[in-house]
N, C-alpha and C positions, 0 to 999 in steps of 0.2 A: 504494499499499500504506500502512497506518496507520503503519509506521515512520517515515515521513517526513512525518506529518501536519502538523508545525510549518513545513514547506516549502511546503505546498499553494499559499499565495499570500504573495509578499513585495514589499514595496514599499521601493526603495533607489536608490542611485546608481550608474549604470551608466557605465563607459568603455569604450573599444574598443582594439582592437589590430589592426594590419594588416601592410603589407609586410615590417616587419622580422622578423616571425614566420613569414611565408608559406613553407610547405614544410616547417617543423620539425614534429618530433613532439609532439602534445599528450599530456596525462596519460592519455588512453584509448588512445594507441598509434597513432592515425590522424594523418596529416599535417595540420597546420593550413591551411586554405584560406580565405583573407580574404574570398572571394567566396560562401561557403556560410552559410546561416543557422544559426550555432552561437554557443555562448557558454560562458564559464567560470563555474563556480559552486564555493563551497567544500565544500558538505554534500550536494547532490543527487547521486544517482548518474549515473555515464556513461550516456549514451544516453536520459536523460529527456527526453520531449518537454514543452515548454511553450509557452505564449503570451506574447510580450513585448509590453507596451503602453506606449506614450509618451502619457500623458493629456493633455499639452499640445497635441498634435496630432490626438488622437483616431485613432492609428494603432496596429493590432494585427498582429503577424507571429508565426507558428509557427516554432519553432526546436528546436534539440537541444542538451543539455549535452554537450560532448566533451572539456572540459579543466576543469582545477582552478585556482581562483583566484578573484578577485584578491587580491593579498597587500599591497594598499596601504590602510592605514586609512581607513576612511569610504566605501570603495567596496564594494558588494555583488555586482557583476556585471561581467564584461569581456566586451563584445560583440565579434563578428567585424566588420571594417570595413563589410561589406555590409549587415549587419544594422543597424548603427548608422545607416549612410546612409539606409536605406529607411524608418527610424524617425524621420528628420529630426533625428538627433542630432549629426551630423559639425561643422555649423558652431560649435557651443559645446563642442565635444570630450566631451561626454557629457550626461548628465541624469538625472533621475528617471524610473525605469520601474516598472512593475508586472508582476511575473512570476507566472503561474498554471500549476500542473502539470496537464497533461493526463491 
């Protein structure tokens, strides 16, 4: 929808979260599953489907916004551990990603 046009494509730093949040409720009300392809974003509506790309490794994965965050300055996205792992971001703890709204 045009209301979120400014969010259709964003480039920013992503971090990830995993075991310590596993099973806890997310902002959407569903339980966080570190093995799902999900991410936290500050302005995109819950349930928004996106493509997350790691341009360094030329990897793209479809994921869904199910949480609000991150609340750390300089970070744009918080990825589930599985999403970060499959995008090749785990060894460095995070990295720059491109997020495109589907």
